[in-house]
ZAMARGU-4260 file (C-alpha; in steps of 0.2 Angstrom, whole numbers, plus 5000, padded with zeros to 4 digits):
<rodrens>
0) 5024/4965/4883 | 5036/4967/4868 | 5032/4983/4859 | 5044/4992/4847 | 5048/5010/4853
5) 5061/5016/4841 | 5070/5005/4828 | 5081/4992/4836 | 5073/4994/4853 | 5058/4986/4862
10) 5048/4990/4877 | 5047/4974/4887 | 5042/4978/4904 | 5034/4992/4915 | 5046/4995/4929
15) 5036/5007/4940 | 5025/5022/4942 | 5029/5040/4946 | 5020/5056/4950 | 5018/5060/4931
20) 5019/5043/4922 | 5028/5027/4921 | 5046/5019/4920 | 5048/5006/4907 | 5062/4994/4902
25) 5069/4994/4884 | 5080/4980/4877 | 5091/4982/4862 | 5087/4969/4848 | 5105/4967/4843
30) 5115/4967/4858 | 5102/4963/4872 | 5107/4978/4882 | 5094/4987/4894 | 5090/5005/4896
35) 5077/5012/4908 | 5065/5025/4901 | 5055/5037/4911 | 5039/5042/4902 | 5031/5058/4908
40) 5013/5061/4903 | 5011/5079/4897 | 4993/5076/4891 | 4986/5074/4909 | 5000/5083/4918
45) 5004/5099/4908 | 5012/5107/4923 | 5025/5093/4923 | 5035/5099/4908 | 5045/5113/4917
50) 5049/5100/4931 | 5055/5087/4920 | 5065/5099/4909 | 5074/5104/4924 | 5078/5086/4929
55) 5085/5082/4912 | 5095/5098/4911 | 5103/5094/4928 | 5105/5075/4925 | 5113/5077/4908
60) 5127/5086/4915 | 5133/5072/4926 | 5146/5059/4923 | 5152/5049/4938 | 5153/5031/4943
65) 5141/5034/4958 | 5128/5042/4948 | 5115/5034/4937 | 5120/5038/4919 | 5109/5049/4908
70) 5108/5044/4890 | 5096/5057/4882 | 5079/5063/4881 | 5065/5064/4868 | 5050/5076/4868
75) 5034/5075/4859 | 5017/5083/4860 | 5010/5071/4874 | 5025/5063/4882 | 5043/5068/4888
80) 5055/5053/4889 | 5071/5052/4899 | 5083/5038/4895 | 5094/5031/4909 | 5106/5017/4914
85) 5096/5002/4921 | 5102/4997/4938 | 5098/4978/4939 | 5105/4976/4957 | 5089/4985/4965
90) 5089/4998/4978 | 5101/5000/4993 | 5085/5000/5003 | 5083/4981/4999 | 5100/4978/5007
95) 5095/4985/5024 | 5087/4972/5036 | 5074/4981/5047 | 5081/4983/5065 | 5097/4975/5060
100) 5105/4985/5046 | 5119/4977/5036 | 5137/4972/5039 | 5148/4986/5044 | 5160/4982/5029
105) 5145/4984/5017 | 5139/5000/5025 | 5156/5008/5024 | 5158/5003/5005 | 5141/5010/5001
110) 5144/5026/5011 | 5160/5029/5003 | 5152/5028/4986 | 5138/5039/4992 | 5149/5052/4998
115) 5160/5052/4982 | 5144/5055/4972 | 5138/5069/4983 | 5155/5077/4983 | 5154/5077/4964
120) 5137/5084/4964 | 5142/5098/4975 | 5157/5102/4966 | 5146/5105/4951 | 5135/5116/4961
125) 5120/5104/4962 | 5110/5099/4977 | 5101/5082/4976 | 5088/5086/4990 | 5080/5069/4991
130) 5094/5057/4996 | 5087/5041/5004 | 5090/5022/5002 | 5076/5021/4990 | 5085/5033/4978
135) 5101/5024/4979 | 5102/5010/4966 | 5114/4996/4964 | 5122/4990/4947 | 5124/4972/4943
140) 5141/4972/4952 | 5133/4980/4968 | 5140/4997/4965 | 5130/5012/4972 | 5122/5024/4960
145) 5113/5040/4965 | 5096/5042/4956 | 5081/5052/4954 | 5085/5070/4951 | 5067/5076/4951
150) 5070/5087/4966 | 5088/5092/4962 | 5093/5110/4960 | 5107/5121/4955 | 5114/5132/4970
155) 5131/5137/4962 | 5133/5144/4944 | 5145/5155/4936 | 5153/5158/4953 | 5137/5164/4960
160) 5130/5155/4975 | 5112/5155/4981 | 5104/5149/4997 | 5089/5137/4996 | 5073/5140/5004
165) 5061/5126/4998 | 5055/5113/5010 | 5056/5097/5000 | 5062/5080/5002 | 5057/5065/5013
170) 5054/5069/5031 | 5065/5057/5041 | 5080/5062/5030 | 5078/5081/5030 | 5090/5092/5039
175) 5082/5103/5053 | 5086/5119/5043 | 5076/5113/5028 | 5060/5113/5040 | 5064/5131/5045
180) 5058/5147/5036 | 5076/5153/5034 | 5086/5151/5018 | 5100/5139/5021 | 5116/5133/5012
185) 5114/5118/5001 | 5128/5106/5004 | 5125/5104/5023 | 5107/5098/5020 | 5113/5084/5008
190) 5127/5079/5020 | 5114/5077/5034 | 5104/5066/5023 | 5119/5055/5020 | 5121/5054/5039
195) 5103/5047/5041 | 5107/5035/5027 | 5122/5029/5037 | 5112/5026/5053 | 5099/5016/5043
200) 5113/5005/5036 | 5121/5002/5052 | 5105/5000/5063 | 5091/4995/5052 | 5080/5009/5058
205) 5078/5028/5057 | 5082/5039/5072 | 5066/5050/5071 | 5051/5054/5060 | 5058/5072/5057
210) 5071/5083/5065 | 5059/5094/5075 | 5058/5099/5093 | 5041/5092/5092 | 5049/5074/5089
215) 5054/5066/5106 | 5067/5055/5098 | 5076/5071/5090 | 5075/5080/5106 | 5084/5065/5115
220) 5097/5066/5102 | 5101/5084/5107 | 5104/5078/5125 | 5118/5069/5133 | 5107/5053/5136
225) 5105/5047/5118 | 5119/5034/5118 | 5109/5021/5128 | 5094/5022/5117 | 5091/5014/5100
230) 5097/5016/5086 | 5113/5024/5094 | 5116/5010/5105 | 5118/4999/5090 | 5133/5009/5083
235) 5151/5006/5089 | 5160/5021/5096 | 5170/5025/5080 | 5154/5025/5069 | 5144/5035/5082
240) 5158/5048/5083 | 5156/5051/5064 | 5137/5051/5065 | 5138/5064/5079 | 5148/5075/5068
245) 5137/5074/5053 | 5120/5075/5062 | 5125/5091/5071 | 5109/5103/5071 | 5119/5118/5067
250) 5124/5118/5048 | 5140/5128/5050 | 5146/5116/5063 | 5142/5100/5053 | 5156/5090/5045
255) 5159/5094/5027 | 5164/5080/5015 | 5183/5082/5017 | 5181/5080/5036 | 5170/5065/5033
260) 5183/5057/5022 | 5197/5061/5035 | 5187/5052/5049 | 5195/5036/5056 | 5179/5026/5053
265) 5178/5031/5035 | 5196/5028/5031 | 5196/5011/5040 | 5201/4997/5028 | 5191/4981/5027
270) 5199/4964/5026 | 5207/4958/5010 | 5193/4945/5008 | 5180/4959/5003 | 5178/4963/4985
275) 5188/4978/4978 | 5177/4993/4973 | 5180/4996/4955 | 5190/5012/4950 | 5184/5024/4937
280) 5195/5016/4924 | 5187/4999/4927 | 5170/5006/4922 | 5163/5004/4905 | 5158/5021/4898
285) 5155/5015/4881 | 5137/5010/4882 | 5127/5016/4867 | 5115/5031/4868 | 5100/5027/4857
290) 5089/5041/4861 | 5089/5059/4854 | 5103/5071/4859 | 5105/5077/4876 | 5095/5093/4881
295) 5103/5108/4872 | 5111/5123/4880 | 5095/5133/4880 | 5088/5122/4894 | 5102/5128/4905
300) 5094/5145/4908 | 5092/5152/4926 | 5073/5150/4925 | 5075/5132/4924 | 5090/5128/4935
305) 5086/5139/4949 | 5067/5138/4950 | 5059/5128/4964 | 5041/5130/4958 | 5030/5115/4960
310) 5043/5101/4960 | 5040/5082/4961 | 5051/5067/4963 | 5049/5054/4950 | 5057/5038/4958
315) 5070/5028/4948 | 5067/5011/4941 | 5068/4995/4951 | 5056/5003/4964 | 5042/4992/4958
320) 5035/4979/4946 | 5050/4968/4943 | 5059/4962/4928 | 5052/4945/4923 | 5063/4939/4909
325) 5068/4922/4902 | 5085/4917/4896 | 5077/4915/4879 | 5077/4934/4878 | 5096/4934/4878
330) 5099/4920/4866 | 5085/4921/4853 | 5088/4931/4837 | 5069/4934/4836 | 5060/4947/4847
335) 5043/4944/4839 | 5037/4933/4854 | 5036/4941/4872 | 5046/4932/4885 | 5036/4919/4895
340) 5029/4925/4912 | 5034/4909/4921 | 5053/4913/4921 | 5062/4920/4936 | 5079/4919/4929
345) 5081/4938/4928 | 5070/4944/4943 | 5077/4960/4950 | 5084/4957/4967 | 5072/4962/4981
350) 5068/4956/4998 | 5050/4959/4998 | 5043/4944/4989 | 5039/4926/4992 | 5033/4911/4983
355) 5018/4900/4989 | 5012/4883/4982 | 4995/4889/4977 | 4986/4895/4962 | 4985/4914/4959
360) 4967/4914/4964 | 4970/4904/4980 | 4985/4915/4984 | 4975/4931/4982 | 4961/4924/4993
365) 4973/4919/5007 | 4982/4936/5006 | 4966/4945/5008 | 4961/4935/5023 | 4978/4938/5032
370) 4977/4957/5028 | 4960/4957/5036 | 4967/4948/5051 | 4981/4960/5053 | 4970/4975/5052
375) 4975/4983/5035 | 4964/4992/5023 | 4965/4985/5006 | 4957/4986/4989 | 4958/4977/4972
380) 4966/4987/4958 | 4965/4973/4946 | 4963/4954/4947 | 4981/4952/4952 | 4985/4969/4961
385) 4981/4974/4978 | 4984/4991/4986 | 4986/4990/5005 | 4985/5004/5018 | 4990/5004/5036
390) 4978/5010/5049 | 4987/5027/5052 | 4987/5029/5033 | 5005/5034/5033 | 5010/5019/5023
395) 5003/5013/5006 | 5010/4998/4997 | 5005/4986/4984 | 5005/4967/4981 | 5006/4959/4964
400) 5001/4941/4963 | 5010/4933/4948 | 5008/4915/4942 | 5024/4905/4941 | 5022/4888/4934
405) 5014/4878/4948 | 5017/4891/4961 | 5013/4910/4964 | 5024/4924/4967 | 5017/4937/4979
410) 5027/4953/4977 | 5026/4969/4988 | 5032/4986/4984 | 5031/5003/4992 | 5020/5016/4986
415) 5020/5030/4999 | 5029/5031/5016 | 5045/5026/5025 | 5055/5011/5016 | 5060/5003/5033
420) 5043/5004/5040 | 5037/4996/5024 | 5049/4982/5026 | 5043/4979/5044 | 5025/4977/5038
425) 5031/4965/5024 | 5040/4954/5038 | 5023/4954/5048 | 5013/4948/5033 | 5027/4935/5028
430) 5027/4929/5046 | 5008/4927/5046 | 5008/4918/5030 | 5024/4907/5034 | 5015/4891/5033
435) 5010/4894/5015 | 5027/4900/5009 | 5038/4888/4999 | 5053/4899/4997 | 5059/4917/4996
440) 5067/4921/4979 | 5080/4933/4985
</rodrens>
C-alpha cells in the first residue's frame, strides 16, 4: 500500500484496528519521517464523534517526554483523523516475559518514566483511566511513552475539582474504588494502575483478575499471608515495600506520586553500565506537524472535557499488523512503487511472532492443525488471517500468515483480553510448533 493522503505524505501500512476505525502509518516523501494516523469512521459510528473530540481536546494540550506527541487533527464528513508520534519500539507489554518479567533495572527505568508522565497528567488535571502495558509504547531509543487517551478525562479545571464515578478501564488494572458505586478521587486510581504495571514488570504476571472481594487472590493480598505466594514472592523486600504502599485498598492511605518518588526502591541508582535516560533537553521537539491545526479552544468546553458518556478506548499504534518496510523506502527518491513485502528490515519489535520454513499455504495448514490439537476455536477472516478464541472466550487474538521470501512469518496479536495471558497462549502455540520454527525475528 502506497496511497497519497495529503500532499507530501503517503499511507504505506495499516498498523491496527480500534473500536471505531483503523490506525495507519504515514511516511513523508521528502524526509522519510513517520507519523501514526488514527482514522475514526463517523459514517458507521456517528456516536464516536463526541468521544474522539474529547480525546483530541485532551491530547493536544499535552507536551511531555513520557507522553506520545499529538500533532493535529482533521475532520471531514465521514472520518475524523488524529495524527500522532509513531513509536517504533513497540509496546512495553512486549518487554515483559510471562511469569518472569524483566530485569529490575529496566523495570525501574520504565516505572520512573511512567510516574513522570502520570505526574504531568495529574498536574494538568487529567486522569488517564486506562494505564496498562499495552498502552505504554517505546520510542526508537526505548523511552516509555503513555498513549491512548480515549478514556482520559479532566478532573481539575479552573481550580475546580470533581470526583469521578465512571467504571471504565481494564479489569486487572482497576483500583478497587473504581468498581464501587461511590464517586472517587482521580489521582489515586491512576496510581493504583501504575502499581499493577510495576508488579507485571517485576513478576511477569498480574496479581488478580480484579480487585474485588469475590477474587480470592485479591482477598489474599489483604491478609498477612500474601508474601509467600506468587507474584509477591518474586519481588525483593524493597520492591515489595513500595508495591504495598501503592496497592493500598483505601485511596486516602495510598502513596501519592511524591511519596513514590521518595521511596528507596525508586531512588536507587543503577550501575554505570546502563544507558542514561535522556533528559528533556535531549529530545528533539522539532518534528514537523503536517496536519490541520490542533483543535481550537471551542473544543475545551465543559460538556466535552467532563462528560463520561459512552467512552471507548482506541488502542495506539504498534498494537497490531506490523511495519514491513524495506530499506529502499528510505533511499529511493521515488514513492511510486510500494515497498516489497519480503523485507523484514523495519519490522516493529514484537515477541509474538516466528518464522517457519514453509510456504504460506503449508504454514496456515499446520497452524490450523495445532490450534485444533490445543483446543482453540478459530476462524478464517481472509486467506492469511485467522481469529483465535480460547475455550473460556475471555481471550481473542489474531494470527497473520505473511510470505517472506522462501519462508513464512506467523505473527500473533491480541484483540481482546489480558496481554500477559495472551503471551502465555502464544508461548504454548510456539512450543507446539517448535519443530517447524526456523527462527524468532525479535
